[in-house]
C-alpha positions in Angstrom: 63.1 30.6 0.8 63.9 27.9 -1.8 61.6 24.8 -1.9 63.0 21.6 -0.4 65.7 23.4 1.5 66.2 22.1 5.0 66.5 24.5 7.9 67.8 23.9 11.4 67.5 25.3 14.9 70.2 26.3 17.2 69.3 23.3 19.3 69.5 21.0 16.3 73.0 22.4 15.5 74.6 20.9 18.6 76.2 24.3 19.3 74.9 24.5 22.9 75.8 20.9 23.9 78.7 21.0 26.4 79.2 24.7 25.8 79.4 28.1 27.5 76.9 30.9 27.6 79.1 34.0 27.6 76.3 36.6 28.2 73.1 36.3 30.1 70.9 38.1 32.6 70.1 35.2 34.9 71.4 36.8 38.2 68.0 37.5 39.8 66.7 40.9 40.8 69.6 43.1 39.7 68.6 44.5 36.3 65.9 44.0 33.6 66.6 40.2 33.4 65.4 37.4 35.6 63.5 38.7 38.6 63.4 35.9 41.3 65.7 33.3 42.6 63.1 30.6 41.7 63.1 31.8 38.1 66.9 31.8 38.0 67.0 28.2 39.2 64.4 27.3 36.6 66.6 28.7 33.9 69.7 26.8 35.1 67.7 23.6 35.3 66.7 24.1 31.6 70.3 24.8 30.7 71.2 21.5 32.3 68.6 19.8 30.1 70.0 21.2 26.9 73.6 20.5 27.8 75.1 23.9 28.6 77.9 23.3 31.1 79.3 26.8 31.9 77.6 30.2 32.3 78.8 33.8 32.6 76.3 35.9 34.5 76.6 39.4 33.1 74.1 41.8 34.7 74.0 45.4 33.4 76.1 48.1 34.9 75.1 51.6 33.5 73.9 55.0 34.8 70.3 53.7 34.8 71.2 50.5 36.5 74.2 51.5 38.7 75.0 48.0 40.1 78.3 47.8 42.1 80.6 44.8 41.8 80.4 44.3 45.6 76.6 44.1 45.5 76.6 41.8 42.5 79.1 39.5 44.2 76.8 39.2 47.2 73.8 38.4 45.0 75.9 35.9 43.0 76.9 34.1 46.3 73.2 33.7 47.1 72.4 32.2 43.8 75.5 30.0 43.8 74.5 28.6 47.3 70.9 28.0 46.2 72.0 26.3 43.0 74.5 24.1 44.8 71.8 23.2 47.4 69.7 21.8 44.7 72.5 19.5 43.8 73.2 18.5 47.4 76.6 20.3 47.4 78.2 22.8 49.8 79.1 26.3 48.6 82.7 27.4 48.7 84.2 26.5 45.3 83.2 27.6 41.8 80.2 25.6 40.7 81.3 22.6 38.7 85.0 23.2 39.2 87.3 20.5 38.0 87.8 17.9 40.7 90.7 15.8 41.7 90.9 12.9 39.2 92.5 10.7 41.9 89.4 11.0 43.9 87.3 9.6 41.1 84.8 12.5 41.2 83.2 13.7 37.9 84.7 16.8 36.2 82.7 19.8 35.3 81.8 18.4 31.9 80.5 15.1 33.2 76.8 14.3 32.8 74.9 15.3 35.8 77.6 17.7 37.1 76.4 21.1 38.1 76.9 24.0 35.7 80.0 26.0 36.4 78.9 29.6 37.2 80.9 32.8 36.8 80.2 36.5 37.5 81.1 39.3 35.2 79.1 42.3 33.9 77.8 44.0 30.8 79.3 47.5 31.0 77.6 50.3 29.1 80.2 52.8 27.9 78.8 55.9 29.7 80.0 58.3 32.3 79.5 55.8 35.1 81.8 53.4 33.2 84.4 56.2 32.9 84.4 56.7 36.7 84.5 52.9 37.5 87.2 52.4 34.9 89.5 55.0 36.5 89.3 53.2 39.9 89.5 49.7 38.4 86.2 48.7 40.0 85.3 46.2 37.3 84.1 42.6 36.8 86.1 40.9 34.1 86.0 37.6 32.2 88.5 34.9 31.2 88.9 33.4 27.8 90.8 30.3 28.9 90.9 28.1 31.9 93.7 29.0 34.3 94.0 30.1 37.9 93.9 33.6 39.1 97.5 33.8 40.0 98.5 32.8 36.5 96.3 35.5 34.9 97.5 38.2 37.3 101.2 37.4 36.9 101.6 36.1 33.3 103.8 38.3 31.1 101.9 40.0 28.3 103.3 40.4 24.8 102.3 42.9 22.2 99.5 41.8 19.9 99.5 41.5 16.2 96.5 42.9 14.3 93.8 40.3 14.6 92.5 38.4 11.7 88.7 38.4 11.4 87.3 35.3 13.0 90.3 34.5 15.2 90.7 35.4 18.9 93.2 38.2 19.4 96.6 37.7 21.1 97.4 39.0 24.5 98.5 42.6 24.6 101.1 44.5 26.6 99.8 46.2 29.7 101.2 49.7 30.1 101.3 49.3 33.9 101.2 46.1 36.0 97.7 45.1 36.8 96.4 42.7 39.4 93.0 41.4 38.4 90.5 41.2 41.3 89.5 37.6 42.1 85.8 37.1 42.6 84.8 35.4 45.8 83.2 32.5 44.0 82.9 33.1 40.2 86.2 31.4 39.2 89.4 32.9 38.0 89.9 36.7 37.5 90.0 37.7 33.8 91.4 39.6 31.0 88.2 40.5 28.9 85.7 43.2 29.6 82.2 42.9 28.2 81.0 46.2 26.9 78.0 47.6 25.0 76.8 51.0 23.6 73.5 52.6 22.7 71.9 50.8 19.8 71.5 54.0 17.9 74.7 56.0 18.3 78.2 55.5 19.6 79.4 57.1 22.8 81.7 60.1 22.7 85.3 59.0 22.1 84.2 55.4 21.5 87.3 54.1 19.9 89.5 56.0 22.4 87.7 54.3 25.2 88.3 50.9 23.6 92.0 51.8 23.2 92.1 52.8 26.9 90.7 49.4 27.9 93.3 47.6 25.8 96.1 49.8 27.3 95.0 48.6 30.8 95.7 45.0 29.6 92.1 44.1 29.0 90.5 42.9 25.7 87.2 44.7 24.9 84.5 42.1 24.2 81.7 43.9 22.3 78.3 42.5 23.1 75.9 42.0 20.2 77.6 44.1 17.5 75.0 43.1 15.0 72.3 45.1 16.9 74.1 48.5 16.6 72.2 50.3 13.8 75.0 52.9 13.4 77.6 50.2 12.5 78.4 48.9 9.1 80.9 46.5 7.6 83.7 49.1 7.6 83.2 49.8 11.3 83.3 46.0 12.1 86.5 45.6 10.1 88.2 48.5 11.8 87.2 47.3 15.3 88.4 43.8 14.6 91.7 45.1 13.3 92.1 47.1 16.5 91.8 43.9 18.6 88.1 44.2 19.7 86.4 40.8 20.2 82.8 40.3 19.1 80.1 38.3 21.0 77.2 37.1 19.0 73.7 37.3 20.5 72.2 34.0 19.4 68.7 35.3 19.5 69.7 38.0 16.9 70.6 35.2 14.5 67.0 33.8 14.4 65.3 37.2 14.0 64.3 37.9 17.6 65.5 41.6 17.2 64.3 42.1 13.6 65.5 41.4 10.1 68.4 43.9 10.1 70.0 42.5 13.2 69.5 38.9 11.8 71.1 39.8 8.5 74.1 41.4 10.1 74.4 38.5 12.5 74.4 36.0 9.6 76.9 38.0 7.6 79.3 38.4 10.6 79.0 34.8 11.5 79.6 33.5 7.9 82.6 35.9 7.7 84.1 34.4 10.9 84.0 37.7 12.7 82.6 36.4 16.0 84.8 35.2 18.9 82.1 34.3 21.4 78.4 33.8 21.7 75.8 34.3 24.3 72.1 34.0 24.9 71.5 37.5 26.3 68.7 35.7 28.1 66.3 38.0 30.0 63.3 35.6 30.2 63.2 31.9 29.6 60.3 31.6 27.2 61.8 33.8 24.4 65.1 31.8 24.7 63.2 28.5 24.4 61.4 29.7 21.3 64.6 31.1 19.7 66.7 28.0 20.0 64.0 25.7 18.7 63.1 27.9 15.7 64.2 26.0 12.5 65.4 29.0 10.4 69.2 28.4 10.1 70.8 27.4 6.8 73.4 24.7 6.5 76.0 27.3 6.0 75.0 29.1 9.2 75.1 25.8 11.1 78.6 25.1 9.7 79.7 28.6 10.7 78.3 28.1 14.2 80.3 24.9 14.5 83.5 26.8 13.5 82.7 29.5 16.1 82.2 26.8 18.7 85.6 25.3 17.8 87.2 28.8 18.3 85.4 29.2 21.6 86.5 25.8 22.9 90.1 26.4 21.9 90.1 29.7 23.8 88.3 28.9 27.0 89.7 25.6 28.1 
């Protein structure tokens, strides 16, 4: 570390203010993340304090944690109702949904408005995923604000190979697909958050990613910097094949070791990430991570560029 060099925290960078957490384990009692409703509400209260305005709840679905979309929707509805009750609002619409400007009510980005909550899942690419994928029993995400009908019926055009650091274009679905609309979590989507083992790829990894794309969905790979079996050539090939990358912000500050931190910094500076998330499982490690002043000016500038890409994609 050079003397007199100033370092910054994620919180200092302004990256979180008014932004979206695209990956977290706040939905209580369904995986290895937050355990209780009380703790989940505490996390959301802290998110309000630091300015996060939208959250995708992405509990694990894997052979060891075989959550079903139906059960997750039920638990989400319970959290949604409890969160709205804290704000003195009734359940029934997505939290923080844009209101009618004519009515003079605040929109979802106004100060004091509740955080907008959505439900998706972090899908391990294993045999359980293969079975669920065949039946279409999935929880997907959106990368832009629209309504469910628009997503389900919009024509899809073939994609060009993606340029690293830019969101991929929509792709042609081989068969018509109607995306399931969650009971509360907002519009149905066209991205699927996926992960693999940290140490080795699943069998037919890239074939599975191709199958996801052929169904009209964009694979969004969670925390690519944490996969020890991946190198620069692997990242380039995946990006060229239309896979989107989601940065784990805690990787960037060394919470998962030096190797993950170095990869995260390199991918960030190269503009390879499309989205970012906390991957929050407990509140206190997240609080430490975002206040640790270890980011360089170049990393802060790259985070701002990533935020620009995220904002242009999800609104």
